[in-house]
C-alpha positions in Angstrom: 19.3 45.6 8.4 16.3 43.0 8.8 12.9 43.9 8.9 10.2 41.9 10.8 6.8 41.5 10.1 4.5 41.3 12.9 2.3 38.7 10.8 -0.6 39.0 13.2 -3.3 41.4 11.9 -0.8 43.2 9.2 -2.9 43.4 6.0 -1.7 41.5 3.1 -1.1 44.8 0.6 1.4 45.6 3.6 3.5 42.6 3.9 3.4 42.1 0.0 4.6 46.0 -0.2 7.3 45.0 2.0 8.4 41.8 0.4 8.8 43.7 -2.7 11.0 46.1 -1.2 13.2 43.5 0.4 13.6 41.5 -2.7 14.7 44.3 -4.6 17.3 45.7 -1.9 18.4 42.4 -0.9 17.4 42.9 2.6 16.0 39.9 4.8 12.7 39.9 6.1 10.9 37.4 9.0 7.1 37.4 9.1 6.4 36.3 12.9 2.7 35.3 13.4 1.2 32.6 15.8 -0.5 30.9 12.4 1.3 30.0 9.4 1.9 32.6 6.7 3.0 33.1 3.0 6.2 34.3 2.3 7.8 34.4 -1.1 10.4 31.5 -1.3 14.0 32.2 -1.3 17.1 32.9 1.0 15.8 36.6 2.2 12.5 35.4 3.5 11.8 33.8 6.7 8.0 33.0 8.2 8.6 31.5 12.1 5.1 30.4 13.9 4.7 31.4 17.1 3.2 29.1 20.0 -0.7 30.8 19.9 -0.4 32.9 23.2 -0.9 36.9 24.1 1.8 38.8 22.8 4.1 35.6 21.9 4.9 36.8 17.9 5.8 40.3 20.0 8.1 39.0 22.7 9.7 36.7 19.7 10.5 40.1 17.2 11.5 41.9 21.0 13.9 39.5 21.7 15.5 38.9 18.4 15.4 43.1 17.1 18.8 44.7 16.7 19.2 48.2 16.2 18.7 49.6 12.9 16.1 47.1 12.3 12.8 47.8 10.7 9.5 46.5 12.5 6.2 46.7 10.9 3.8 46.8 13.2 0.3 48.0 14.6 1.1 47.2 17.8 2.0 50.5 19.5 3.6 49.0 22.8 5.9 46.3 20.7 6.8 49.3 18.3 7.7 51.3 21.5 10.1 48.1 22.5 11.6 47.5 19.3 12.5 51.4 19.3 14.3 51.3 22.7 16.5 48.5 21.0 17.4 50.6 18.5 15.0 49.9 15.5 12.3 52.1 13.9 8.6 51.0 13.6 6.3 51.7 10.5 2.4 51.0 11.2 0.6 50.0 8.4 -1.2 52.8 7.7 2.3 54.9 7.0 3.4 56.0 10.4 7.3 56.3 11.0 7.7 55.4 14.8 11.2 56.4 16.1 13.0 57.7 19.2 11.6 61.1 17.9 7.8 59.9 17.8 7.2 57.1 19.8 6.8 59.0 23.1 3.9 60.9 21.8 2.3 57.7 20.3 2.3 55.7 23.1 0.6 58.2 25.4 -2.0 58.9 22.5 -2.4 55.1 22.7 -2.9 55.2 26.8 -5.2 57.8 26.5 -7.6 56.2 24.0 -7.4 52.8 25.7 -8.6 54.6 29.1 -10.9 56.3 27.4 -12.6 52.9 26.1 -12.1 51.3 29.4 -13.7 53.9 31.4 -15.9 55.9 29.5 -17.1 53.0 26.7 -16.0 54.8 23.9 -14.2 53.2 21.5 -14.6 51.5 17.9 -11.7 50.5 15.9 -9.7 52.4 13.0 -11.4 52.6 10.0 -11.0 50.0 7.4 -7.6 49.8 5.6 -8.2 51.2 2.1 -6.0 52.7 -1.0 -5.4 55.7 0.8 -3.5 53.9 3.9 -1.7 52.0 1.0 -0.2 54.5 -0.5 0.8 56.3 3.1 2.6 52.8 3.9 4.3 52.7 0.5 5.7 56.3 0.6 6.8 56.1 4.5 8.6 52.5 3.5 10.3 54.0 0.5 11.2 56.9 2.3 12.8 54.4 5.2 14.6 52.5 3.3 16.0 54.9 0.8 17.5 56.8 4.0 18.5 53.5 5.9 18.8 50.5 3.6 22.5 51.1 2.7 23.8 52.3 5.8 
């Protein structure tokens, strides 16, 4: 297993939780972003800076992700492409996206996008808070307990 973090827009608290878990379980982890990002030192951690551009980080992750990997992203289309390749994804707010849940989540995302563009309804998610951190930590722990030793 390899952990991929979509570094563009991923909360620092989420990255830190992933780094601690990856260190504990000795899982290679790569952060991909269009700007330099901080990662812990050592052979388990890598940061890749891609050229600025729409979906450049996403494209890099999709190109390199493999079945059994874990992707941390709030980008639902990216999660969908990774799930198609046999990976799983966890959103920073803790929702696990896998082959059983991605279809419904993509449909809901597309519906909301349509409402934003046609009716003008919008607004983003509420600020990332302590409840989100706890939900993410629980999802990450459950996923890794089930999948890290396979």
